[in-house]
C-alpha positions in Angstrom: 0.0 0.5 -0.4 1.5 3.2 -1.0 0.7 6.9 0.4 1.5 10.5 0.0 4.1 11.7 2.7 5.3 14.7 4.0 7.2 16.1 -0.2 5.2 15.9 -3.5 7.8 13.0 -4.4 8.6 10.8 -1.7 6.2 7.9 -1.6 5.6 5.4 1.9 5.0 2.1 1.3 3.3 0.0 4.6 4.2 -3.8 4.6 1.2 -3.9 7.0 -2.9 -2.5 7.0 -4.4 -2.8 9.9 -7.9 -3.2 9.9 -11.0 -2.2 13.5 -10.4 -4.9 15.9 -6.7 -5.1 15.2 -6.7 -1.1 16.7 -8.8 -1.2 18.8 -6.5 -4.1 20.5 -3.5 -3.1 19.8 -4.7 0.1 22.0 -7.2 -1.4 24.5 -5.5 -5.3 25.5 -2.6 -4.8 23.6 -2.5 -9.3 25.4 -5.3 -9.9 23.3 -3.3 -9.6 20.4 -2.2 -13.2 18.4 1.4 -13.4 18.8 1.9 -12.8 14.7 0.1 -9.8 15.3 2.2 -8.4 18.3 5.5 -9.6 16.1 4.2 -7.3 13.1 3.5 -4.7 15.0 6.4 -4.6 16.6 9.1 -4.6 14.1 7.1 -2.0 12.3 8.0 -0.2 14.9 11.5 -1.0 15.4 12.3 -0.4 12.0 10.4 2.7 11.6 8.1 1.7 8.7 4.6 3.4 7.7 1.5 1.7 9.7 -1.1 1.6 7.3 -5.6 2.1 8.6 -7.9 0.8 6.9 -10.4 3.8 5.7 -13.2 1.8 7.2 -11.1 2.4 10.7 -12.0 5.5 11.8 -15.4 5.9 11.3 -16.0 2.1 12.6 -13.6 3.5 15.5 -16.4 7.2 15.8 -19.4 4.8 16.0 -17.7 2.4 18.5 -17.5 5.8 21.3 -20.1 7.2 20.7 -22.5 4.2 21.0 -20.4 3.0 24.6 -19.6 6.0 26.7 -17.7 3.7 29.0 -15.4 3.2 25.7 -12.4 4.6 25.7 -9.0 4.0 23.6 -6.0 5.2 24.9 -2.8 5.8 24.8 -3.5 7.9 20.9 0.2 8.2 21.3 0.8 4.6 19.4 -0.9 6.1 16.2 1.1 6.8 13.6 0.2 9.0 11.4 0.0 8.7 8.0 -1.2 10.8 4.7 -3.3 8.9 2.0 
């Protein structure tokens, strides 16, 4: 998956695409990730690789936050912003 970066000619290629349930588990209960999921995310962080997030994830997270007052995702500092 390719996405635009800060400079016009620079293209970032993400090797990892996270869907909603993986992001929720990663941010709320990391121990619920499979060993393979956890390793892939940690490897991407160590190697400073971009991590892509499915385009439907943000609206799904918003719906979850709106419909479940007790639902909270923290810390958001784990997310890597990617310009799409």
